ZADO-1210 file (C-alpha; in nm, 4 decimals, padded with zeros to 6 digits):
<atoms>
<atom x="03.1055" y="-03.7063" z="-00.4860" code="MET" pos="1"/>
<atom x="02.7618" y="-03.6890" z="-00.3227" code="GLU" pos="2"/>
<atom x="02.8952" y="-03.8110" z="00.0119" code="ALA" pos="3"/>
<atom x="03.1786" y="-03.5606" z="-00.0020" code="LEU" pos="4"/>
<atom x="02.9395" y="-03.2748" z="-00.0722" code="LEU" pos="5"/>
<atom x="02.6990" y="-03.3778" z="00.2024" code="LEU" pos="6"/>
<atom x="02.9737" y="-03.3930" z="00.4638" code="THR" pos="7"/>
<atom x="03.1202" y="-03.0533" z="00.3744" code="HIS" pos="8"/>
<atom x="02.8143" y="-02.8541" z="00.2779" code="LEU" pos="9"/>
<atom x="02.6492" y="-02.6864" z="00.5734" code="ALA" pos="10"/>
<atom x="02.2945" y="-02.5585" z="00.5333" code="ALA" pos="11"/>
<atom x="02.1018" y="-02.4347" z="00.8350" code="THR" pos="12"/>
<atom x="01.7252" y="-02.4226" z="00.8786" code="ASP" pos="13"/>
<atom x="01.7470" y="-02.0468" z="00.8246" code="ASP" pos="14"/>
<atom x="01.9286" y="-02.1063" z="00.4955" code="ASP" pos="15"/>
<atom x="01.6521" y="-02.3416" z="00.3826" code="MET" pos="16"/>
<atom x="01.3777" y="-02.0931" z="00.4802" code="ARG" pos="17"/>
<atom x="01.5561" y="-01.8170" z="00.2883" code="GLU" pos="18"/>
<atom x="01.5884" y="-02.0410" z="-00.0181" code="LEU" pos="19"/>
<atom x="01.2167" y="-02.1274" z="00.0015" code="ALA" pos="20"/>
<atom x="01.1296" y="-01.7576" z="00.0271" code="LEU" pos="21"/>
<atom x="01.3488" y="-01.6729" z="-00.2737" code="GLN" pos="22"/>
<atom x="01.1822" y="-01.9461" z="-00.4794" code="ARG" pos="23"/>
<atom x="00.8380" y="-01.8199" z="-00.3798" code="GLY" pos="24"/>
<atom x="00.9267" y="-01.4640" z="-00.4801" code="VAL" pos="25"/>
<atom x="01.0490" y="-01.5848" z="-00.8201" code="ILE" pos="26"/>
<atom x="00.7236" y="-01.7741" z="-00.8816" code="VAL" pos="27"/>
<atom x="00.5155" y="-01.4754" z="-00.7650" code="ARG" pos="28"/>
<atom x="00.7080" y="-01.2409" z="-00.9923" code="ASP" pos="29"/>
<atom x="00.6652" y="-01.4767" z="-01.2876" code="TYR" pos="30"/>
<atom x="00.2897" y="-01.4950" z="-01.2294" code="LEU" pos="31"/>
<atom x="00.2776" y="-01.1149" z="-01.2044" code="ALA" pos="32"/>
<atom x="00.4517" y="-01.0935" z="-01.5428" code="LEU" pos="33"/>
<atom x="00.1710" y="-01.3132" z="-01.6786" code="GLN" pos="34"/>
<atom x="-00.0693" y="-01.0291" z="-01.5853" code="LYS" pos="35"/>
<atom x="-00.2087" y="-01.1827" z="-01.2647" code="LEU" pos="36"/>
<atom x="-00.2980" y="-00.9007" z="-01.0224" code="PRO" pos="37"/>
<atom x="-00.0461" y="-00.8650" z="-00.7400" code="LEU" pos="38"/>
<atom x="-00.3250" y="-00.8282" z="-00.4838" code="GLU" pos="39"/>
<atom x="-00.4217" y="-01.1902" z="-00.5626" code="ARG" pos="40"/>
<atom x="-00.0714" y="-01.3328" z="-00.5182" code="LEU" pos="41"/>
<atom x="00.0444" y="-01.4302" z="-00.1704" code="PHE" pos="42"/>
<atom x="00.3532" y="-01.5930" z="-00.0270" code="LEU" pos="43"/>
<atom x="00.2998" y="-01.8411" z="00.2543" code="GLY" pos="44"/>
<atom x="00.5494" y="-01.9088" z="00.5301" code="ALA" pos="45"/>
<atom x="00.8029" y="-02.1804" z="00.4632" code="ALA" pos="46"/>
<atom x="00.7282" y="-02.4963" z="00.6578" code="LYS" pos="47"/>
<atom x="01.0135" y="-02.6814" z="00.8238" code="ALA" pos="48"/>
<atom x="01.0037" y="-03.0563" z="00.7792" code="VAL" pos="49"/>
<atom x="01.1874" y="-03.2866" z="01.0195" code="PRO" pos="50"/>
<atom x="01.4846" y="-03.4689" z="00.8701" code="PRO" pos="51"/>
<atom x="01.3894" y="-03.7953" z="00.7071" code="GLU" pos="52"/>
<atom x="01.5979" y="-04.1099" z="00.6857" code="ALA" pos="53"/>
<atom x="01.5654" y="-04.1130" z="00.3071" code="LYS" pos="54"/>
<atom x="01.5643" y="-03.7523" z="00.1902" code="TRP" pos="55"/>
<atom x="01.5194" y="-03.6349" z="-00.1655" code="SER" pos="56"/>
<atom x="01.5069" y="-03.2769" z="-00.2899" code="PRO" pos="57"/>
<atom x="01.1576" y="-03.1460" z="-00.3583" code="ARG" pos="58"/>
<atom x="00.9406" y="-02.8381" z="-00.3535" code="ALA" pos="59"/>
<atom x="00.5673" y="-02.8013" z="-00.3044" code="GLU" pos="60"/>
<atom x="00.3541" y="-02.5416" z="-00.4776" code="LEU" pos="61"/>
<atom x="-00.0056" y="-02.4935" z="-00.3694" code="ASN" pos="62"/>
<atom x="-00.2417" y="-02.2890" z="-00.5823" code="LEU" pos="63"/>
<atom x="-00.5957" y="-02.2056" z="-00.4827" code="SER" pos="64"/>
<atom x="-00.8735" y="-01.9876" z="-00.6171" code="ALA" pos="65"/>
<atom x="-01.0522" y="-01.7647" z="-00.3717" code="ARG" pos="66"/>
</atoms>
């Protein structure tokens, strides 16, 4: 099933950037609902990673206090 999906599922770099942006917006909105001030919440640009021989789905979230 996995092989079948991978051969027929097309996802461009633009699709991946859009997905990353959507995920970031969801996290930002959740944090805003937790009463964090919007002026302290920022979305960074999605970073493209070159294809790896052994790929696994993942997401990175970086939080910092300024």
